[in-house]
N, C-alpha and C positions, 0 to 999 in steps of 0.2 A: 562456606565456603565456596570460591568460585571455581567453576568448573578449569580440568587441568587440562591441556591438548594430552593424547594419545601418544607416544615418540615411536619412531617409526619401523615398521618390523621385515626383518631381510624376507624373503618370498620365498627362500625355503622353510625357514622356519613356521609358516601361516603353512605350508602345503603340506607340511609333515604334522601340524596338527589335525588337520581336515580330515586327512587322510586315516588319522586313528579314529576317528569318528567312527560311526554303528550306522548302517543304512536309516534306522526312523529317529538317530540327534542328526544326521544330516540333513532332514526335511524341517527343519525344526531353527536350522542356524541363521537363514535370512531373517527370521523376525528377531532371534535373538540378539543378531549385530547391531538391530536398529534398537532395540532395548538400551544399547552402550552408549548411546548421544546423552552428549551431557554426564556424565556417571563421575568419569574420573576426576578423580581427587589429587595432590601433592600427600606421598609420604614422607617416610625416615629413608633418609640416606640416598634423597633424588628417587624414589622409585615414584611410580606410581599406581595407584591402588581405583578397582571399580568393583562396588560389592553390589550382589545379588539378594535380596530378603534381607534378611537377618544372618545367615550364620553362612553364606555364601562368599569370599573373598578371594579376587583375583591381582592378582599385586607384580609387575613390570621392572623390573628391575635393567635400563639401557647398558651398556657397555659404553665405553672411553669413548667410543664415537659417537654417544648419543640414541643410537638403535639397537633394538634388541634382537640379536644374532646368534644366540645361541638357544637353543627349546630351555635349559637350565633356569635362564631368565625371565622367564613368565610362567608363574606355578598358583594352582588354584589349592583353596582348603576346600574345598566338597571331599567327595569320598570315591568317585570315580576319574579324579585326575591320575597323570593328565592326559588321560583318554574321556575328557570332558566335557558338555557343551557353553559353559559359562567358560574357560580358556581358548577355545577355541573361536571365538566369539567376537573374544574382546580382541582376541589378536587381528579378525578381519575387520574389526571397526579398526583398524590403528589403521596410519599412511605406510604406503610401502617404501623400506627405504633403497636406495640403488645400488645393486647387488655390488657391484665392483666400481667405484670412486674410478674416473682416471684421470690420472694424476701424470703433472707433469714427467717429462725423462731425468728432469734435475732439482731431487728433494730441496735443496736449499730455497727452487722457488718457486712455490706450489701458485696453481691459477685456482680461482676462485672454480665451485662447480656445484652441481646443483638445477643450475637455472638454464631456461632456453637459449642452446649457444649460438652468438650470432650470425647471419647469413655470407661468407662470403664464397668466394671464386676459387677453383679448385687450381692451381699455383705449377705450370710449367718446368718441364725438369732443367731448365737452360735459364730458369728463374732466380737460382743464386747457383753458385758452387758448391755444390755439400752435394754428399753422398748418396743415392738412392735406397731405400728400403728394400732388404730380401725378398724377393721374388717368393709367398709365401704357395705350398707343395697341394694340390689335388686334394680333395674330402677325404680321409681316412674312413676303413670299416665303423669303426665307434662314434664318428661324427654325424655317417650316414644315417646308423641306426638311431641316433641320436634327433636328428634332422625328422626322421619318419615318423618319428613320435610324440615330435613339434608339429610339426604336421595333423597328425590327427587330433591333440587337444585342441589346435588352432579350428579344423574343422567341425568339431563339437562344440567349440562355442560360439563359430557362425550360426550354424546350425538352429542353436538355442540363442542365439539374438540377446539383446538388453533384456527383453522381459523375463528372458529366463536363465540368462547368466547371473548366478548373482553368485554368493560367497565357495558355491562347491565347483561348479565350473571355473572361477579360475583360479583355484584354488591347482586344479589337475594342469590348469595351462602354462601352473608359476612352476608346478612339479617338471612337467617338460621343459621352459626354460633354465630351469636349474642343471638340467641334465644337460642341456647344450652349449654352457658352460662349464660345464666339469671336461665336456668333449673339446674343447678350447674350440665356440662357436660361438662370442660376445654380441657379434652382431644381430645373430638370430635372437637371443638372448633378450638383447635392448626391443626389438621387437615386439616381443610378446610380453615382456612388462609395458611397451606403449597401450599394447592392447589391451589388458589389463585395469589400469588408468583411465582408461578412455570408457571403459565400460562400468568402471566405479563411480567416472563423473557421469557420464547420462542416465545410470539409476538415480543417481544422486540429484535428478537433476539444476546442476549448476547450471549459474546465471552466463557462462562463456562456453556453455557445451557447444557441440558443431556436431552434426552426425555426419556430414562431411568428412571431416578429420578422423572420427571413427574407421570410417567406411576406407577413408587411404590407408590405414594402420594394418586393417586388416589386410588389405591386399599388397602390403609392402610385405607382411608377416607369411601369407599363404605364400608369394611369391619368392623368398626366399625358403619355404622352407620346401619350398616343390623342388629348386633347383638343388640343394643340397643330399635334399635326397634321392633323387634321379643320379649322383652324383656325377651332374655335369655343370657345377657350380666354377665358375675360373678361381683364381687363387684369389679374387679379391671377397669370396662370398663369405669368408670365414668371420671378416674383420679381424682390428685386432683391441685387446684390453686395453692395451695404454697409449697413448697419442703419442706417434711416433712424433719427433724432432730430430732432422737433417743438422749435423753440423757443420758448417763450413767457412768461407773468409770474410770479405767484409761486402756491406749491403746499404745501401744509400734508398733513402724511401722519404717521400716528401709525401707531405698532410692532403687528405682530399677532404676527409667533411668528419665531426662526431654522430653516430646514433645512439640516442637513448635505448636502454635494454632492460626491456619487464615484463618479467617473467607470470603467469598463473599460482606459481609453486611458489611467491615471495620474495623471488631474485631481485634483485636491479642493481643497477650500473652503466656502463658505457661504453662501447665500441668504436674505436678508432680507423677506420678506413685509411689506408694507407696505396701511394703510387709506386714502382720501383723505375728505374730508368728505360726496362724492357718493354710496358705497359703491365704487369704484372700487378697484382693485385692483393694487398696484406690486412688484416686487422692486429689490434690487440687492444684488448679486451680488461676490466675490469668491473667484472659482479659476482655480486657478494649478497647475505640476507638484507632485507630493510624495504622493497618492495618500492613503490614512486618515489621516496624520500632521497634515499638511496639515485635509484633514477637523475632525479634533479641534480642531487651534490655530486653526484661523481665524473660530470663535466667540468673540473674543474681539479678533479682531485691528482695529484702527482702521479706521474708517468713511473711503473715499477718494472726499469728496463731498462738493467748494464751503468747504475749510478745516474743517468741523465736527469739535470737540473730543469724539471720540465712536468707543467701539467699537459690535462687531458688538451684542452682549451691553444695550448698554444701549440701542439701537436699536431694538429687537426688541419694549423695554419703556419706551417713551419717545417722541420725534418731533422733527421735520425741520421748519422751515418755509423754505423752498427760495424762494429769487429768480432771476427766469433760467434756470427748471427747464427740463428738455431731458428729452422723454420718447419711446421708439418704442412703435412700432403694440402691439408685445406687452407693454410697460409699462414694462421696465427705464429705467431712471432713468440719465443720461448726466449723464459728472462733468467738461464742457469751461470755458474758460474764464472765461468769465461766470457761472461759478453759483457762486451762493455760499448757505451752509447755518448753518442757526441751530440750535440744542436747542432743545427747544420740550419742558413734560411731558408726558408720554403719558397714554392713557387704558385705565383699567383693564377689562375685558372684562363688567364689568356694565355700563359706560357706555354714550352713545352719540360717536359711531355708532355702534361696536361691536356695539351692544346687536342696532342692528337689521340689521347681515350677519345676527347667527345666527337674528333672527326670521322672515328668506324661509324658504315654505316648502319642504323637503326635494325633494319631486318636479319642482318648479319648478325647482329650482339643480341639479339632478343632471341634469336633462334640458338648459338651457341651455350647462351643460358641457361633457357628450359632445358636442351637436351643433356646439360651438364648436370643440373639439380633432377631432370627422371633418371641417371645414370646410378645417383648416392641416394636412394628414398631414404628418409630420417638422417642422414651427415649431411646433407648440405642445399641451399634452397638456390633461386634464381640469383646470378653474381650480380651485381650493380652496371647498372648502363646511363650513359651521357648523352643528352642532346639538348640541340635550340630546337624551344618553340615559341610557340606568338599565342598568348590565353586568351582567348575567344570570351569568356564569359562563364559563370553559375552554371550550373546545369542538376538540379533536385540535390546531392550528395557530393558534388564532384562536377572538378571542372573542365572545360571542353580547351585541346588549345590542339595546336596544328604542326608538324616538325617541319622548320624551316624548307626551303630548298625543296618544294613539292610533297614532302613529307606526309606522312597518316595521320589523321584524326585521335589524337589519344584521350584519357582519362587519367586526369590526375585526382588520387584519392591521397584520404592522409595513412601516413606508414605506422602513425601510434595514437590510437581517437582517443587514450586516455587524456580529463577534461585538465589537468591539472602539469599537462606538456603542453610543447607552443605548437605542436604542430599542424591543431585546427583553430587555433585562431590568425596563426600565418598564412595559412591555405583559406582561409575567411578575406583576409584583406587582400591575396593577392588575386580573386576574382574578383574584386571590388574593381578592377583597374583593367579592362579590358582593351585587347589593342598592347600591351604590354610586352617584350620578348625575353625571354628568360634563358639561361641556360640552366638546365635542371638535373641532377645525379639521384637517382632512385632506384627501385629495385623492381622490376617488371612484375606484373602479381601474374601467376601462370593461371589463376582459374576464373579471369575476364577477357575479354576480349580489349588491344590494343590499350590497358589500363598498365599505371606508373605511379609507384607509391613515391615521390621525391623525400630524400634526406636533403639535400641542398638545392641552393639555386645561388644562382649567380648572375653579374650582367654579361648582355651578348657583346663580345669584342665590335667594337666601328658601328653599334645599334645606337641610334638618338634615342628612343623609345623604351629602354632599359631599367636595370635597376642602379641607384647611384648612394656604396655602399659608404660607411666608411672607412677611410681610409685603414686605420688598423684591423680589420677584418678578413682581408688583404683577396678582397675577390668576387669572394663566397657566405652569404648566409649559412647556419647549421640550422632547417627547421625548428628541429626536434628542443635547442635554445635559447639562442638567438633569439627575438622579436622584432619583425622587419615594421616601421611604422612609414607615416602619411609621406613624409620626405625623404624617404629611402625611395621611394619609385616617380613617375616623370607625369609632371600635370598632364591633366588629360586634357584635348581639344574640346574647344567650345562646340555644340551641335555632336558630341562623342554619345558612339550607341549606350544603351543597358548593360550593365553586364548580368542579365541575366537571360539565357536563353534558354531554350524548346527543347524537347528531347532529343540527345546524340542519329546521330546517323544511325544505319542498318548493322547491325551486332549478331557476327556469323553464328555465334556461339549462343545467342539468348535464341538465335529464332530456327537452327538445326532441332529438329526431332528428338536428338542423344537427352534430351530431357528427360524422357520417358525412361531411357536406361537410368541414366542416374539414380532418377524415383525408384525403380524395381530394386537397383542395386542398395538403395539405403533402406528402403521399406524390409529387407533380410534384416537388414544388419541391425535396424529397429526391434522387431518382431520377430525374426527368426526364419526357416523354413517353410512355417505352416502359413507365418506372412505374403509371404512369396507367392506360395501357391493359391490363398483366397482372390491375392490382387489378379492376378493373370488368368482366374477360369472363366469361363463361356464367352459373351463377347468382347470382352477386357484382353483376351488373349491377342482375337482379330486386331482389336484400335491398336495394338502393340507393335505390331510388326508392318502392318501396309505404310502405317506415317515416315515409319523410317526407309522403304522399299522406294516408296514414292519418290524421296528426298536421295534417292542415289544410295544410302546407306545399307544395303543388303546383308554384308557384314555382321554386323550392328542389331541386325531384326532376327538374322539368324541362332546366335548366339545367344538373345537376350529368349527368344522363344523354347530353345533348350534347354534355357536356366528354369523357366516359367515350368515344361515338363517334368525335368528332375524331381524340382520341387515338390509337384501333386504325384507322383511316382508312390505309389505304394505298393510294397509285394506284400502277396500272400505268404504264409508258410504250406509245410503237405499237407494241413488240414483245412485251406482253404482259410486260414483265419491271417487277419489283416496283419504284418508286422511293421515294425518302423527300418526307416527302409538307411543303408549306411549313409553316415555323412560323408564320403568320400566322393564318392560320383557326384555329391551337390556343391559341395565346396570347391571342384576341378570345374564347374556348369559355374558357377557364380565368379572363379577367377577370372575364366575367360573372358568371359563376358568384361570384367573391370579391369583388364588391362587394356583391350581394344578400345573402351572408352576414356582410361589414358590416357591413349597414343592418341585419338583420333581429338577429343579436346587441345591437346595441344597443339595438333596438327593447324585447327581451328585458328588458334591464342596467336599460334606464330603467321596464319593465312593474314588475320587482321592487321597487324604490324606494316605491311604490304603496300 
């Protein structure tokens, strides 16, 4: 029989199972979890069985949701059950279930969940005549207490790092996350689950694992927990368990482009980006299980909104007049019972109000986009950016282009590198036509200097050396779905320069010695407190601060040296024996350096667009 995948397990079920183990069994837990790989088999009645030896059998019976949400749904046949190692190991080997899936406001129109949400821009309050969401009060004493417990668990996980952040450490973090959920802190709970999933991915050495992502997840969790525990968090600190949709009147939106959505958890689909008459951005998504095949097919799937007879390809080049529109705070359009949508003619990228969107100064748009993404970590990313560029040619793994009218030199990188999507092929073809002038719609990369990840391109009005797209494409090509051909480009002039260039100009982010701070922080995430202490001992501590001060980054130097000193601090008890230091001060030093680094890098990225 072929192995069966283990069903998802609710975080609180795993936390309870690990909490029931003795200290001796906890030491054996990680090894037992590793032994569960490939042992799961399908049982009767939709159950999943894992056998340990000849006499021990663990049975998981998922509920209607497909996940193990109750302790009684996981049973073991050994004499120590339910306080046994076998049961805890199987639960620890199973993927984590979403503690509380985010449903739409209207149950008649469920939205897909579980994948990576598409990134959109916050919608101004004036974008649609809807009622605003009621302000939430300041944190209650129960929320402050839950946040303090979450801070302590996160500090312990940070001090342990990936190498020592096994199932026991993860379970303590899950227990604190569940307490935060019960106290009404869904944002803090979601941040904790991201950290746990990141720890698992790093320990399993998955192909798509990035240490920088886990570092950012720790920063978000610790910053949010610290603000809540101090009582200084604003009304938005708690977050919302449900995506709030505000109801209102009519709304007219025009299609901008389609973007394939592909997550590491096996979900795929499409997000169609829309533009309101006042320049506000909206999205309509269709994301479901299915991976890359689902992402490719969803580009022509029907739009599930108010009975509109339109697919996503038509919507990206058309428009909708929506009566009874429902819009979430991040610009997602809801499909409630009272929503009615009528297809209308779209607007070419050379027509208003789309032209006004591309006319916004680049640096102003980038600064606004990055600041909005930093204000809501984990909830939103950089907003879309439109600009006109001249392609200079290919350089390494990206294209070099210059924003027209004296703009900065920018790098165009692939938005979605999956080989079955059209992004890579289209960007390679564009690089073969140096000198071509494009109107580009994409998302600025917050981690790279002057880098844009294009989602769609179109011709620049009035330019002779620009794209010549088919009339049915309505003035733009979606790089994830449409495939550019040679006859879509102007003929190269005789004696034209080659499309391959040397390295780009100065990169203020790469040239700054902030990489030393970043490496120290990521060393702490990977190896824990001891790794930071070892990396900054002796001559390395001097090498850490001197380059930073020489570059005028005295604040970063002081915070990094403070982190190294705290990591190396080993207090003694009253008998002079070395004892483990509290992780609280170490976590605060790490967080201070991480927040400063994030702000400094964001400032350098914004400056690179000047």
